[in-house]
C-alpha positions as CSV (number, residue, x, y, z in Angstrom):
1,X,-8.1,18.2,-2.5
2,X,-4.6,17.4,-2.9
3,X,-3.1,13.9,-2.0
4,X,0.8,13.7,-1.6
5,X,2.6,11.1,-3.7
6,X,5.6,9.2,-4.3
7,X,4.6,6.9,-7.0
8,X,6.5,4.3,-5.4
9,X,5.3,3.9,-2.5
10,X,2.7,1.0,-2.7
11,X,0.8,2.9,0.6
12,X,1.0,6.1,-1.4
13,X,-0.1,3.7,-4.6
14,X,-3.3,2.1,-2.7
15,X,-4.9,5.4,-1.8
16,X,-4.2,5.8,-6.2
17,X,-6.4,2.8,-6.7
18,X,-8.9,3.7,-5.4
19,X,-8.7,6.9,-6.4
20,X,-9.3,5.7,-10.1
21,X,-11.3,2.9,-8.8
22,X,-14.2,5.2,-7.7
23,X,-13.8,7.8,-10.2
24,X,-12.3,11.1,-8.1
25,X,-9.2,12.2,-9.4
26,X,-11.7,14.9,-10.7
27,X,-12.0,15.3,-7.1
28,X,-7.7,15.0,-5.2
29,X,-5.0,16.4,-8.0
30,X,-2.0,13.7,-6.7
31,X,0.9,15.9,-6.2
32,X,4.6,14.2,-6.3
33,X,6.9,15.3,-4.0
34,X,10.3,14.7,-3.3
35,X,11.1,13.0,0.5
36,X,12.6,10.6,1.7
37,X,12.8,9.1,5.1
38,X,15.6,10.6,6.2
39,X,14.8,14.0,5.0
40,X,11.5,14.5,5.1
41,X,10.2,17.6,2.5
42,X,8.2,20.7,4.4
43,X,5.5,20.3,3.1
44,X,4.8,16.6,3.8
45,X,6.1,17.2,7.3
46,X,3.5,20.3,7.5
47,X,0.4,18.0,6.7
48,X,1.7,15.3,8.2
49,X,4.0,15.7,11.4
50,X,5.2,12.4,11.3
51,X,6.5,13.3,7.5
52,X,4.5,10.2,5.7
53,X,3.5,9.7,2.7
54,X,0.6,9.9,1.9
55,X,-1.3,12.8,3.2
56,X,-4.5,14.3,1.9
57,X,-5.2,18.0,2.3
58,X,-8.5,19.2,2.7
59,X,-10.3,22.9,2.1
60,X,-12.1,22.2,4.6
61,X,-10.0,20.9,7.7
62,X,-6.3,20.3,8.8
63,X,-4.9,17.1,6.4
64,X,-5.2,13.7,7.5
65,X,-2.7,11.0,7.1
66,X,-2.2,7.2,7.3
67,X,-3.0,5.6,3.8
68,X,-5.8,2.9,6.1
69,X,-7.3,6.9,7.1
70,X,-7.2,8.4,4.3
71,X,-8.8,5.5,2.1
72,X,-11.3,5.1,4.7
73,X,-12.5,9.2,4.1
74,X,-12.2,8.6,0.6
75,X,-14.4,5.3,0.0
76,X,-17.0,7.7,2.6
77,X,-16.9,10.3,0.7
78,X,-17.0,8.0,-2.8
79,X,-19.8,6.4,-1.4
80,X,-18.3,3.1,-2.9
81,X,-19.4,0.4,-0.5
82,X,-14.9,-0.6,-0.1
83,X,-15.0,-1.4,3.1
84,X,-18.7,-3.8,3.9
85,X,-20.4,-3.6,6.8
86,X,-21.1,-7.4,6.2
87,X,-17.2,-8.2,6.7
88,X,-15.8,-5.3,8.3
89,X,-13.5,-6.8,10.5
90,X,-11.5,-9.0,7.4
91,X,-11.6,-6.7,5.4
92,X,-9.9,-4.9,7.8
93,X,-7.6,-8.0,9.0
94,X,-6.9,-8.6,5.2
95,X,-6.0,-4.7,4.7
96,X,-3.8,-4.8,7.9
97,X,-2.0,-7.9,6.5
98,X,-1.5,-6.0,4.1
99,X,-0.5,-3.0,4.9
100,X,2.3,-4.9,7.1
101,X,3.8,-6.9,4.4
102,X,4.8,-3.8,2.7
103,X,5.6,-1.4,6.4
104,X,8.5,-4.6,6.5
105,X,8.9,-4.6,2.8
106,X,9.9,-0.6,2.6
107,X,12.0,-1.2,5.7
108,X,14.0,-3.6,3.6
109,X,14.4,-1.6,1.4
110,X,15.1,1.3,3.3
111,X,17.9,-1.0,5.2
112,X,19.2,-1.4,1.6
113,X,19.3,1.8,0.1
114,X,19.5,4.3,2.3
115,X,22.4,2.7,5.2
116,X,26.0,2.8,4.5
117,X,27.1,-0.8,4.0
118,X,28.7,-1.7,6.6
119,X,25.9,-1.0,9.0
120,X,23.2,-2.7,7.3
121,X,22.3,-6.0,8.9
122,X,21.1,-8.7,7.6
123,X,19.6,-10.1,10.1
124,X,17.2,-6.9,10.6
125,X,16.3,-7.7,7.0
126,X,15.8,-11.2,6.9
127,X,13.3,-10.7,9.9
128,X,10.7,-8.1,8.1
129,X,11.7,-10.4,5.7
130,X,10.1,-13.3,7.8
131,X,7.2,-10.8,8.7
132,X,6.3,-10.4,5.2
133,X,6.5,-13.8,4.2
134,X,4.5,-15.0,7.4
135,X,1.3,-12.4,6.0
136,X,2.0,-13.4,1.9
137,X,1.2,-17.5,3.6
138,X,-1.1,-16.8,5.7
139,X,-3.1,-14.7,3.1
140,X,-2.2,-17.9,0.9
141,X,-3.8,-20.4,3.0
142,X,-6.8,-18.1,4.8
143,X,-7.8,-15.1,3.2
144,X,-8.6,-16.0,-0.5
145,X,-11.8,-16.1,-0.1
146,X,-12.1,-12.4,0.8
147,X,-9.5,-11.3,-2.6
148,X,-12.6,-13.0,-4.6
149,X,-15.8,-11.1,-5.2
150,X,-16.6,-7.1,-5.7
151,X,-13.2,-5.1,-5.0
152,X,-13.2,-3.9,-1.3
153,X,-10.0,-2.2,0.1
154,X,-8.4,-5.7,1.3
155,X,-8.0,-6.5,-2.5
156,X,-6.9,-3.5,-3.3
157,X,-4.1,-3.6,-0.3
158,X,-2.1,-6.7,-1.0
159,X,-2.4,-6.3,-4.8
160,X,0.4,-2.8,-4.0
161,X,1.6,-5.1,-1.0
162,X,2.3,-7.8,-3.4
163,X,3.5,-5.6,-6.7
164,X,5.9,-3.6,-3.8
165,X,7.7,-7.5,-3.7
166,X,7.5,-7.7,-7.4
167,X,9.7,-3.9,-7.5
168,X,12.3,-4.1,-4.8
169,X,12.9,-8.1,-3.8
170,X,12.0,-9.5,-6.9
171,X,14.4,-12.5,-6.2
172,X,12.6,-13.8,-2.9
173,X,10.2,-15.5,-4.9
174,X,7.2,-15.0,-2.8
175,X,5.2,-16.7,-5.3
176,X,6.8,-20.3,-4.4
177,X,4.0,-22.4,-2.5
178,X,1.9,-19.2,-2.5
179,X,0.4,-20.0,-5.8
180,X,-3.3,-19.7,-5.2
181,X,-2.4,-15.7,-4.1
182,X,-0.1,-15.5,-7.6
183,X,-2.2,-16.5,-9.5
184,X,-5.4,-14.1,-8.2
185,X,-2.2,-11.5,-8.1
186,X,-1.5,-12.0,-12.0
187,X,-5.1,-11.4,-12.4
188,X,-5.6,-8.2,-10.3
189,X,-2.9,-6.7,-11.6
190,X,-4.8,-6.4,-15.2
191,X,-7.1,-3.9,-13.5
192,X,-6.9,-0.3,-15.3
193,X,-6.3,1.0,-11.8
194,X,-3.4,-1.6,-11.1
195,X,-1.8,-0.7,-14.9
196,X,-2.1,3.3,-14.8
197,X,-0.5,3.2,-11.1
198,X,2.3,0.7,-11.5
199,X,6.2,2.6,-10.9
200,X,8.2,3.5,-13.8
């Protein structure tokens, strides 16, 4: 199998962390592609008509895409138990919250990096940050218990989401008022899978 990636993407990183945590690097080849939201690479569009990464190419079936579909597929293949049935709805909600934080943070980055300065909307950027910061605060207030215990996909997704904010929006100071989550994140980032997938 081949995974189409761009190392800076937090959605891609989520899958890459899972591959390392489940010892599946010998079964999935990571293939970097040069692609942008304004000009999707042909190989990405061939795998995912929406033109987004990650996409997982399989020898015995069509490509699958959306990071949540890929992580669920790979977890099932590995029998890793990162989606524990005893807490499945909570874990899925935590993963969805992390993905929404990623989505808002990526939208902010695109607005600043891809649109001409005269066309950039500060209101749009601040609205996206409002979504991300509310998600972060909610996890700090209500979801910390789900970030403890055996590794699950919610932990991986949240670790990648917060690390992406550090990469692109560090000046926002997300740790202020979210000390419990900040302490958890600092510890989670020490995992080998996170160190190995940190964007340059």
